[in-house]
Kinemage of the C-alpha trace (Angstrom):
@kinemage 1
@onewidth
@group {chain A} dominant
@subgroup {mainchain}
@vectorlist {calphas} color= white
{ca met a 1} P 9.534 -11.324 184.767
{ca asn a 2} L 9.466 -11.106 180.965
{ca gln a 3} L 7.742 -13.542 178.627
{ca thr a 4} L 10.964 -15.333 177.622
{ca ala a 5} L 11.785 -16.089 181.264
{ca arg a 6} L 8.543 -18.079 181.600
{ca ala a 7} L 8.666 -19.719 178.168
{ca arg a 8} L 8.602 -23.480 177.757
{ca ser a 9} L 9.487 -25.664 174.793
{ca trp a 10} L 7.552 -28.451 173.101
{ca ile a 11} L 10.816 -30.411 173.467
{ca glu a 12} L 10.085 -31.712 176.955
{ca his a 13} L 13.671 -32.592 177.928
{ca ala a 14} L 14.630 -28.941 177.387
{ca asn a 15} L 12.293 -27.686 180.121
{ca gly a 16} L 14.307 -27.321 183.296
{ca his a 17} L 17.435 -28.620 181.537
{ca arg a 18} L 20.580 -28.004 183.562
{ca asp a 19} L 22.374 -26.194 180.746
{ca phe a 20} L 20.270 -25.800 177.613
{ca pro a 21} L 16.654 -24.768 178.235
{ca leu a 22} L 14.765 -22.685 175.685
{ca gln a 23} L 16.147 -19.513 177.276
{ca asn a 24} L 19.734 -20.372 176.286
{ca leu a 25} L 19.908 -21.466 172.605
{ca pro a 26} L 23.715 -21.391 172.329
{ca leu a 27} L 25.290 -21.536 168.883
{ca gly a 28} L 27.804 -24.142 167.768
{ca ile a 29} L 29.224 -26.171 164.913
{ca phe a 30} L 28.557 -29.918 164.796
{ca ser a 31} L 28.757 -32.872 162.434
{ca arg a 32} L 27.173 -36.290 162.136
{ca pro a 33} L 28.716 -39.415 160.582
{ca gly a 34} L 29.087 -38.910 156.853
{ca gln a 35} L 28.209 -35.198 156.988
{ca gly a 36} L 30.233 -32.030 156.981
{ca gln a 37} L 30.236 -29.346 159.643
{ca arg a 38} L 26.945 -27.497 160.172
{ca cys a 39} L 25.606 -24.755 162.411
{ca gly a 40} L 23.385 -25.924 165.243
{ca val a 41} L 21.711 -24.829 168.445
{ca ala a 42} L 21.724 -26.824 171.693
{ca ile a 43} L 18.211 -27.438 173.058
{ca gly a 44} L 17.961 -29.836 175.990
{ca asp a 45} L 19.783 -33.051 175.098
{ca ala a 46} L 19.463 -32.400 171.366
{ca ile a 47} L 20.964 -30.269 168.624
{ca leu a 48} L 18.767 -28.443 166.139
{ca asp a 49} L 20.315 -28.429 162.664
{ca leu a 50} L 19.826 -24.861 161.470
{ca his a 51} L 20.676 -25.718 157.856
{ca ala a 52} L 17.869 -28.283 157.825
{ca val a 53} L 15.502 -25.654 159.218
{ca leu a 54} L 16.696 -23.247 156.527
{ca ala a 55} L 16.050 -25.855 153.830
{ca ala a 56} L 12.518 -26.287 155.180
{ca gly a 57} L 11.871 -22.603 154.499
{ca leu a 58} L 11.328 -21.647 158.144
{ca phe a 59} L 13.719 -18.684 158.217
{ca asp a 60} L 13.410 -15.336 156.497
{ca gly a 61} L 14.910 -11.856 156.723
{ca gln a 62} L 17.896 -11.400 159.022
{ca ala a 63} L 17.393 -14.819 160.649
{ca lys a 64} L 17.763 -16.422 157.212
{ca ala a 65} L 20.846 -14.320 156.479
{ca ala a 66} L 22.365 -15.378 159.821
{ca val a 67} L 22.107 -19.089 159.002
{ca glu a 68} L 23.213 -18.596 155.385
{ca ala a 69} L 26.354 -16.891 156.726
{ca thr a 70} L 27.423 -20.205 158.327
{ca ala a 71} L 27.526 -22.143 155.037
{ca asp a 72} L 31.291 -22.608 155.392
{ca gly a 73} L 30.845 -24.594 158.612
{ca thr a 74} L 31.937 -21.787 160.960
{ca leu a 75} L 30.211 -19.000 162.880
{ca asn a 76} L 32.561 -16.288 161.589
{ca gly a 77} L 30.131 -15.009 158.974
{ca leu a 78} L 27.251 -14.924 161.456
{ca phe a 79} L 29.418 -13.069 163.985
{ca ala a 80} L 30.323 -10.512 161.309
{ca leu a 81} L 26.640 -9.638 160.812
{ca gly a 82} L 26.466 -8.304 164.350
{ca arg a 83} L 23.840 -8.112 167.033
{ca glu a 84} L 20.742 -7.510 164.901
{ca ala a 85} L 21.168 -10.782 162.987
{ca arg a 86} L 21.748 -12.760 166.209
{ca val a 87} L 18.646 -11.220 167.783
{ca ala a 88} L 16.520 -12.011 164.733
{ca leu a 89} L 17.726 -15.620 164.734
{ca arg a 90} L 17.121 -15.963 168.469
{ca glu a 91} L 13.600 -14.553 168.269
{ca arg a 92} L 12.699 -16.887 165.428
{ca leu a 93} L 14.090 -19.904 167.299
{ca leu a 94} L 12.156 -18.940 170.444
{ca his a 95} L 8.999 -19.089 168.330
{ca leu a 96} L 9.868 -22.298 166.463
{ca leu a 97} L 10.880 -24.172 169.601
{ca gly a 98} L 8.282 -22.654 171.948
{ca glu a 99} L 5.499 -24.842 173.307
{ca his a 100} L 2.890 -23.276 171.004
{ca ser a 101} L 4.920 -23.707 167.813
{ca glu a 102} L 2.951 -24.834 164.768
{ca his a 103} L 6.088 -26.258 163.147
{ca arg a 104} L 6.807 -29.260 165.382
{ca ala a 105} L 6.369 -31.839 162.626
{ca gln a 106} L 8.732 -29.995 160.278
{ca leu a 107} L 11.369 -29.607 162.997
{ca gln a 108} L 11.404 -33.189 164.275
{ca gly a 109} L 13.653 -34.319 161.441
{ca ala a 110} L 16.108 -31.490 162.137
{ca leu a 111} L 16.668 -32.561 165.773
{ca tyr a 112} L 19.497 -34.973 166.579
{ca pro a 113} L 20.541 -36.451 169.927
{ca ala a 114} L 23.598 -34.529 171.057
{ca ser a 115} L 25.242 -37.828 172.023
{ca glu a 116} L 25.300 -38.832 168.343
{ca cys a 117} L 26.996 -35.626 167.170
{ca gln a 118} L 30.574 -34.407 167.166
{ca leu a 119} L 31.176 -30.815 168.249
{ca his a 120} L 33.864 -28.633 166.690
{ca leu a 121} L 35.396 -25.235 167.357
{ca pro a 122} L 32.597 -22.777 166.663
{ca ala a 123} L 34.711 -20.373 164.608
{ca lys a 124} L 37.982 -20.157 162.733
{ca val a 125} L 40.091 -18.100 165.129
{ca gly a 126} L 42.414 -15.653 163.431
{ca asp a 127} L 43.810 -14.235 166.655
{ca tyr a 128} L 43.709 -15.298 170.291
{ca thr a 129} L 44.579 -12.951 173.170
{ca asp a 130} L 44.883 -14.075 176.771
{ca phe a 131} L 44.239 -11.467 179.445
{ca tyr a 132} L 45.066 -11.492 183.159
{ca val a 133} L 41.985 -9.871 184.716
{ca gly a 134} L 41.464 -12.201 187.684
{ca ile a 135} L 42.962 -9.982 190.361
{ca gln a 136} L 42.885 -12.676 193.033
{ca his a 137} L 44.840 -15.048 190.773
{ca ala a 138} L 47.330 -12.304 189.931
{ca thr a 139} L 47.759 -11.580 193.640
{ca asn a 140} L 48.145 -15.254 194.608
{ca val a 141} L 50.727 -15.943 191.916
{ca gly a 142} L 52.526 -12.694 192.652
{ca lys a 143} L 52.848 -13.680 196.309
{ca leu a 144} L 54.695 -16.856 195.325
{ca phe a 145} L 57.435 -14.791 193.694
{ca arg a 146} L 57.108 -11.332 195.304
{ca pro a 147} L 55.577 -11.792 198.777
{ca asp a 148} L 55.910 -8.109 199.668
{ca asn a 149} L 54.748 -6.733 196.301
{ca pro a 150} L 52.500 -9.272 194.535
{ca leu a 151} L 50.898 -6.871 192.018
{ca leu a 152} L 53.124 -4.836 189.728
{ca pro a 153} L 52.375 -1.071 189.532
{ca asn a 154} L 50.625 -1.230 186.129
{ca tyr a 155} L 48.090 -3.938 187.046
{ca lys a 156} L 45.304 -1.620 188.248
{ca tyr a 157} L 45.727 0.768 185.319
{ca val a 158} L 46.162 -1.565 182.322
{ca pro a 159} L 44.190 -4.713 181.402
{ca ile a 160} L 47.253 -6.962 181.167
{ca gly a 161} L 47.312 -9.426 178.271
{ca tyr a 162} L 49.491 -11.185 175.722
{ca his a 163} L 48.982 -12.605 172.249
{ca gly a 164} L 48.415 -16.357 172.390
{ca arg a 165} L 48.560 -19.144 169.829
{ca ala a 166} L 45.367 -19.732 167.814
{ca ser a 167} L 46.584 -22.861 165.994
{ca thr a 168} L 46.373 -25.069 169.094
{ca leu a 169} L 42.881 -24.090 170.247
{ca arg a 170} L 40.830 -27.284 170.490
{ca pro a 171} L 37.260 -28.218 171.473
{ca ser a 172} L 36.340 -29.970 174.703
{ca gly a 173} L 37.290 -33.637 174.781
{ca thr a 174} L 40.557 -33.284 172.883
{ca ala a 175} L 43.395 -35.122 174.666
{ca val a 176} L 46.074 -32.962 176.293
{ca arg a 177} L 49.525 -34.228 175.335
{ca arg a 178} L 52.047 -33.492 178.102
{ca pro a 179} L 54.434 -30.954 176.574
{ca lys a 180} L 58.215 -31.006 176.507
{ca gly a 181} L 60.492 -28.057 176.930
{ca gln a 182} L 63.384 -26.514 178.806
{ca thr a 183} L 63.237 -26.331 182.592
{ca leu a 184} L 65.726 -25.268 185.227
{ca pro a 185} L 65.830 -27.824 188.072
{ca ala a 186} L 66.113 -26.446 191.602
{ca gly a 187} L 69.708 -25.760 192.563
{ca gln a 188} L 70.991 -26.111 188.988
{ca thr a 189} L 72.592 -23.464 186.793
{ca glu a 190} L 71.847 -25.035 183.398
{ca pro a 191} L 68.481 -26.119 181.996
{ca arg a 192} L 67.436 -29.592 180.934
{ca phe a 193} L 65.039 -30.680 178.191
{ca gly a 194} L 62.212 -33.113 178.819
{ca pro a 195} L 58.523 -33.589 179.671
{ca cys a 196} L 56.798 -30.987 181.827
{ca ala a 197} L 56.595 -32.135 185.471
{ca arg a 198} L 54.320 -29.332 186.757
{ca leu a 199} L 51.318 -29.423 184.410
{ca asp a 200} L 48.416 -27.223 185.458
{ca tyr a 201} L 45.007 -25.984 184.307
{ca glu a 202} L 43.610 -22.450 184.384
{ca leu a 203} L 39.908 -21.686 184.811
{ca glu a 204} L 39.017 -18.966 182.312
{ca leu a 205} L 36.179 -17.393 180.393
{ca gly a 206} L 36.385 -17.363 176.591
{ca ile a 207} L 35.157 -14.165 174.914
{ca trp a 208} L 34.082 -14.309 171.242
{ca ile a 209} L 34.269 -11.166 169.080
{ca ser a 210} L 31.472 -10.402 166.626
{ca glu a 211} L 31.823 -7.272 164.497
{ca gly a 212} L 35.393 -6.098 164.057
{ca asn a 213} L 36.911 -2.655 163.519
{ca glu a 214} L 39.083 -1.076 160.860
{ca ile a 215} L 42.794 -0.857 161.514
{ca gly a 216} L 43.600 2.444 163.175
{ca gln a 217} L 40.034 2.895 164.484
{ca ala a 218} L 39.607 2.317 168.218
{ca ile a 219} L 36.356 0.881 169.578
{ca pro a 220} L 34.913 3.348 172.134
{ca ile a 221} L 34.112 1.842 175.517
{ca ala a 222} L 30.443 2.884 175.172
{ca glu a 223} L 30.165 0.834 171.950
{ca ala a 224} L 32.302 -2.141 172.947
{ca asp a 225} L 29.363 -4.363 173.935
{ca arg a 226} L 28.209 -4.422 170.311
{ca his a 227} L 31.394 -6.302 169.489
{ca leu a 228} L 30.669 -9.193 171.899
{ca ala a 229} L 29.173 -12.268 170.244
{ca gly a 230} L 29.095 -14.465 173.336
{ca leu a 231} L 31.048 -16.431 175.898
{ca cys a 232} L 32.389 -19.946 176.474
{ca leu a 233} L 34.678 -21.765 178.904
{ca leu a 234} L 38.429 -21.827 178.329
{ca asn a 235} L 41.158 -23.952 179.926
{ca asp a 236} L 44.552 -22.348 179.431
{ca trp a 237} L 46.685 -25.425 180.123
{ca ser a 238} L 50.017 -24.336 181.591
{ca ala a 239} L 53.422 -25.989 181.979
{ca arg a 240} L 54.548 -24.234 185.145
{ca asp a 241} L 58.147 -25.464 185.170
{ca ile a 242} L 58.685 -24.514 181.532
{ca gln a 243} L 56.977 -21.172 182.206
{ca ala a 244} L 59.219 -20.349 185.180
{ca trp a 245} L 62.346 -20.672 183.023
{ca glu a 246} L 61.154 -19.060 179.792
{ca tyr a 247} L 58.902 -16.186 180.863
{ca gln a 248} L 61.683 -13.699 181.648
{ca pro a 249} L 61.739 -11.094 180.181
{ca leu a 250} L 58.869 -11.379 177.642
{ca gly a 251} L 56.356 -13.770 179.197
{ca pro a 252} L 54.946 -17.252 178.520
{ca phe a 253} L 55.708 -18.966 175.210
{ca leu a 254} L 55.927 -22.775 174.902
{ca ser a 255} L 54.441 -23.164 178.384
{ca lys a 256} L 51.048 -21.977 177.090
{ca ser a 257} L 50.962 -22.769 173.367
{ca phe a 258} L 50.726 -26.584 173.323
{ca ile a 259} L 46.896 -26.669 173.705
{ca thr a 260} L 44.050 -24.465 174.910
{ca ser a 261} L 40.668 -26.172 175.426
{ca leu a 262} L 37.303 -24.528 174.708
{ca ser a 263} L 33.724 -25.485 175.471
{ca pro a 264} L 32.112 -25.755 172.016
{ca trp a 265} L 28.890 -23.772 172.566
{ca val a 266} L 28.784 -19.978 172.278
{ca val a 267} L 26.348 -18.687 174.885
{ca thr a 268} L 25.240 -15.500 173.173
{ca ala a 269} L 25.299 -12.010 174.644
{ca glu a 270} L 21.507 -11.963 174.319
{ca ala a 271} L 21.018 -15.130 176.393
{ca leu a 272} L 23.334 -13.671 179.047
{ca glu a 273} L 21.547 -10.314 179.243
{ca pro a 274} L 19.394 -11.276 182.294
{ca phe a 275} L 22.554 -12.185 184.211
{ca arg a 276} L 24.355 -8.891 183.754
{ca cys a 277} L 25.050 -6.849 186.853
{ca ala a 278} L 27.149 -3.975 188.142
{ca gln a 279} L 30.914 -4.311 188.036
{ca pro a 280} L 32.044 -4.813 191.661
{ca ala a 281} L 33.370 -1.623 193.199
{ca arg a 282} L 37.117 -1.338 193.313
{ca pro a 283} L 38.706 -1.459 196.762
{ca gln a 284} L 39.196 1.883 198.442
{ca gly a 285} L 42.423 3.477 197.264
{ca asp a 286} L 42.483 1.768 193.860
{ca pro a 287} L 42.790 4.147 190.916
{ca gln a 288} L 39.834 4.979 188.709
{ca pro a 289} L 40.232 3.604 185.156
{ca leu a 290} L 41.509 6.087 182.593
{ca ala a 291} L 38.817 7.867 180.590
{ca tyr a 292} L 38.944 5.544 177.549
{ca leu a 293} L 38.177 2.603 179.865
{ca leu a 294} L 35.426 4.211 181.908
{ca asp a 295} L 31.738 4.266 180.998
{ca ala a 296} L 28.933 4.709 183.516
{ca asn a 297} L 26.614 2.219 181.795
{ca asp a 298} L 29.360 -0.384 181.616
{ca gln a 299} L 30.129 0.023 185.318
{ca ala a 300} L 26.418 -0.284 186.144
{ca asn a 301} L 25.661 -3.279 183.904
{ca gly a 302} L 28.859 -4.564 182.323
{ca ala a 303} L 29.687 -7.529 184.562
{ca phe a 304} L 28.300 -11.066 184.337
{ca asp a 305} L 27.224 -13.226 187.281
{ca ile a 306} L 28.374 -16.681 186.179
{ca glu a 307} L 29.317 -19.473 188.578
{ca leu a 308} L 32.465 -21.340 187.516
{ca glu a 309} L 33.443 -24.840 188.660
{ca val a 310} L 36.558 -27.016 188.259
{ca leu a 311} L 36.527 -30.799 188.796
{ca leu a 312} L 39.318 -33.385 188.746
{ca leu a 313} L 38.808 -37.037 187.806
{ca thr a 314} L 41.859 -39.319 187.995
{ca glu a 315} L 42.292 -42.699 186.357
{ca arg a 316} L 42.085 -44.447 189.738
{ca met a 317} L 38.917 -42.557 190.647
{ca arg a 318} L 37.304 -43.755 187.411
{ca glu a 319} L 38.328 -47.337 188.175
{ca gln a 320} L 36.878 -47.076 191.700
{ca gly a 321} L 33.648 -45.476 190.492
{ca leu a 322} L 34.275 -42.316 192.511
{ca pro a 323} L 32.758 -38.967 191.562
{ca ala a 324} L 34.959 -36.156 190.323
{ca his a 325} L 36.624 -34.062 193.031
{ca arg a 326} L 35.725 -30.374 193.068
{ca leu a 327} L 38.899 -28.302 193.009
{ca gly a 328} L 37.300 -24.873 192.936
{ca leu a 329} L 34.048 -22.911 192.722
{ca ser a 330} L 34.475 -19.323 191.548
{ca asn a 331} L 32.573 -16.590 189.695
{ca thr a 332} L 33.137 -14.156 186.836
{ca leu a 333} L 32.522 -11.314 189.298
{ca asn a 334} L 36.175 -11.832 190.242
{ca met a 335} L 37.154 -10.052 187.007
{ca tyr a 336} L 38.900 -6.747 187.759
{ca trp a 337} L 37.983 -5.428 184.282
{ca thr a 338} L 34.759 -5.854 182.291
{ca val a 339} L 34.539 -7.514 178.883
{ca ala a 340} L 33.816 -4.116 177.320
{ca gln a 341} L 36.968 -2.701 178.885
{ca leu a 342} L 39.013 -5.534 177.372
{ca ile a 343} L 37.580 -4.846 173.913
{ca ala a 344} L 38.140 -1.097 174.213
{ca his a 345} L 41.702 -1.533 175.465
{ca his a 346} L 42.639 -4.111 172.829
{ca ser a 347} L 41.652 -1.738 170.026
{ca val a 348} L 42.697 1.607 171.513
{ca asn a 349} L 46.037 1.579 169.694
{ca gly a 350} L 44.309 0.877 166.368
{ca cys a 351} L 44.645 -2.920 166.543
{ca gln a 352} L 42.125 -4.584 164.244
{ca leu a 353} L 39.748 -7.073 165.821
{ca gln a 354} L 37.944 -9.479 163.495
{ca pro a 355} L 34.829 -11.689 163.714
{ca gly a 356} L 35.781 -14.932 165.438
{ca asp a 357} L 38.712 -13.501 167.378
{ca leu a 358} L 38.932 -14.987 170.863
{ca phe a 359} L 39.948 -13.513 174.208
{ca gly a 360} L 40.768 -15.477 177.346
{ca ser a 361} L 39.882 -13.699 180.578
{ca gly a 362} L 42.818 -14.989 182.571
{ca thr a 363} L 42.393 -17.278 185.556
{ca leu a 364} L 39.294 -16.345 187.573
{ca ser a 365} L 40.104 -17.281 191.139
{ca gly a 366} L 38.003 -16.247 194.106
{ca pro a 367} L 39.269 -14.891 197.435
{ca thr a 368} L 39.426 -18.229 199.310
{ca pro a 369} L 41.320 -21.477 198.578
{ca asp a 370} L 38.111 -23.316 197.643
{ca ala a 371} L 37.633 -20.764 194.853
{ca tyr a 372} L 41.134 -20.823 193.345
{ca gly a 373} L 41.359 -21.469 189.597
{ca ser a 374} L 44.683 -23.326 189.291
{ca leu a 375} L 46.723 -25.948 191.120
{ca leu a 376} L 49.609 -23.477 191.357
{ca glu a 377} L 47.470 -21.487 193.797
{ca ile a 378} L 45.693 -24.368 195.519
{ca thr a 379} L 48.932 -26.202 196.333
{ca glu a 380} L 50.961 -23.040 196.983
{ca gly a 381} L 53.356 -23.860 194.197
{ca gly a 382} L 53.397 -27.588 195.004
{ca lys a 383} L 53.861 -27.320 198.783
{ca gln a 384} L 50.345 -28.378 199.867
{ca pro a 385} L 49.045 -31.438 197.962
{ca val a 386} L 45.352 -31.964 197.269
{ca gln a 387} L 44.007 -35.055 199.034
{ca leu a 388} L 41.585 -37.179 196.972
{ca ala a 389} L 38.994 -39.775 198.045
{ca ser a 390} L 40.921 -42.415 196.078
{ca gly a 391} L 43.857 -42.043 198.449
{ca glu a 392} L 45.861 -40.154 195.859
{ca arg a 393} L 47.488 -36.756 196.258
{ca arg a 394} L 48.065 -34.128 193.617
{ca thr a 395} L 50.347 -31.123 193.485
{ca phe a 396} L 50.179 -30.938 189.681
{ca leu a 397} L 48.452 -33.053 187.031
{ca glu a 398} L 49.511 -36.598 186.218
{ca asp a 399} L 48.914 -38.639 183.062
{ca gly a 400} L 45.337 -39.932 182.986
{ca asp a 401} L 43.952 -36.989 184.977
{ca glu a 402} L 40.907 -35.269 183.512
{ca ile a 403} L 39.960 -31.652 184.227
{ca ile a 404} L 36.307 -30.649 183.797
{ca leu a 405} L 35.184 -27.015 183.696
{ca arg a 406} L 31.520 -26.061 184.092
{ca ala a 407} L 29.654 -22.737 184.259
{ca arg a 408} L 26.100 -21.740 185.120
{ca cys a 409} L 23.999 -18.590 185.412
{ca thr a 410} L 21.240 -18.568 188.030
{ca arg a 411} L 18.926 -15.850 189.285
{ca glu a 412} L 15.658 -15.870 191.226
{ca gly a 413} L 12.695 -16.107 188.885
{ca leu a 414} L 14.779 -17.035 185.816
{ca ala a 415} L 15.559 -20.311 184.118
{ca ser a 416} L 19.184 -21.180 184.780
{ca ile a 417} L 21.420 -21.534 181.748
{ca gly a 418} L 24.755 -23.330 181.437
{ca phe a 419} L 27.750 -23.550 179.169
{ca gly a 420} L 28.081 -27.319 178.868
{ca glu a 421} L 31.478 -28.713 179.783
{ca cys a 422} L 35.084 -28.117 178.849
{ca arg a 423} L 36.971 -31.384 179.336
{ca gly a 424} L 40.537 -32.493 178.740
{ca thr a 425} L 42.457 -35.628 179.749
{ca val a 426} L 46.234 -35.590 180.108
{ca ile a 427} L 48.156 -38.175 178.084
{ca ala a 428} L 51.860 -38.971 178.213
{ca ala a 429} L 54.464 -36.961 176.338
{ca asn a 430} L 55.711 -38.360 173.044
């Protein structure tokens, strides 16, 4: 057990905190009434204002440069500095916030209750790519349309993805307006236009890019980890009826672009290091990845062991004082490809990645119904409703329903760290 694993903070509510103990220190962008956006770190139930700490003269070297790079109210500049700057900032914060810190008095004024702060998107996202690496989800959805051949031939060779819409990425808590679009009713030959009737969520991991690459220069798989800034939660809200009509032949369009919700804290690659593990072995008979996607170190240590949870809270459940209903409990070990493989594949054709770019993992379902990551799978396309303690049933989401995503890393002998929550409540179409 290393020294950081045992470390405690002088901020008592951080010790043993469910999500944000001293070992986490996720990065984010927040504001307080009457102030602009600033870079902060979550510690227990508080946010440490890094610009206030900078003004107090408590940063120097690369840690100082890291905070100065966020002067525009985004993390893009910090991401661009790469791993060394993040490590320097983390090490300095571990000292400042550790139980033996000599700077408590200076830091007290830079700590704000998280409940009094507004959280924003952590970076300005130039490009957003959504992958499809949850093989169980791909298999479940494929079975709905191709029972005898759920996975297409390219799935186990190519990390499947598509370019998403960055302009409608929003932080947790933003309302989800029910979208409108074209759908083809069952038994009809012509589409109709109107509100989506089969609104769904998708449980995904968000992957933040740090250093980019020059156009035309691929990122080798052995170096791809250097381009990972950190992770968050992502809900890829999906209009299933609109998607079914529009996706042929090019894929989803309006069914995915109306809003994508993100948890606002970036859990850094360094905080996640103790929870890395071997990529699960591929089933016997599956092809080995092509050479540009295969690295022995990545296979031995490139996966993350992160528990993922989805909860549903309806309007009636809130009125009755009922707890949220767990829809699924999954894990990032259900990813068929590693994060490094996604980065290497995305750039192999010379595509330029930039600091603050965002990847979605695709829906991360587990092998059993209690681990599925979407209602499309849980209800078998709407055939098997979910029964709720309020007496309600759900095949897809109704107005007033709230979806809550959570994630947590746990390991024997280590402080657990979490991602906070990614929430979104459905409101009626305009």
